[in-house]
C-alpha positions in Angstrom: 52.3 -4.7 95.1 51.6 -3.7 91.5 50.9 -0.6 89.6 48.0 0.3 87.5 47.7 3.8 85.5 46.8 5.1 82.2 49.6 5.4 79.7 50.2 9.1 80.7 50.3 8.2 84.6 46.7 9.2 85.3 44.0 7.5 87.5 43.0 4.1 85.9 39.4 4.6 87.3 39.0 7.2 84.5 39.5 4.5 82.0 41.4 4.8 78.8 44.7 3.0 77.9 45.9 1.1 81.0 49.2 -0.1 82.0 49.5 -2.8 84.6 52.7 -4.0 86.1 54.0 -6.2 89.0 56.8 -3.9 89.9 57.8 -0.2 89.6 60.8 -1.4 87.2 58.6 -3.0 85.0 56.1 -0.4 84.9 58.7 2.4 84.0 59.8 0.3 81.3 56.6 -0.1 79.8 56.1 3.8 80.2 59.2 4.4 78.4 58.2 2.0 75.4 54.9 3.8 75.2 56.3 7.4 75.4 
């Protein structure tokens, strides 16, 4: 299962800048890079 949220961890349904990742590890790396 993948993970899709906004850059700040919010719900993607609200729109905005989105992160979509295939795994929790990749998602966490992306959030760290965007922080």
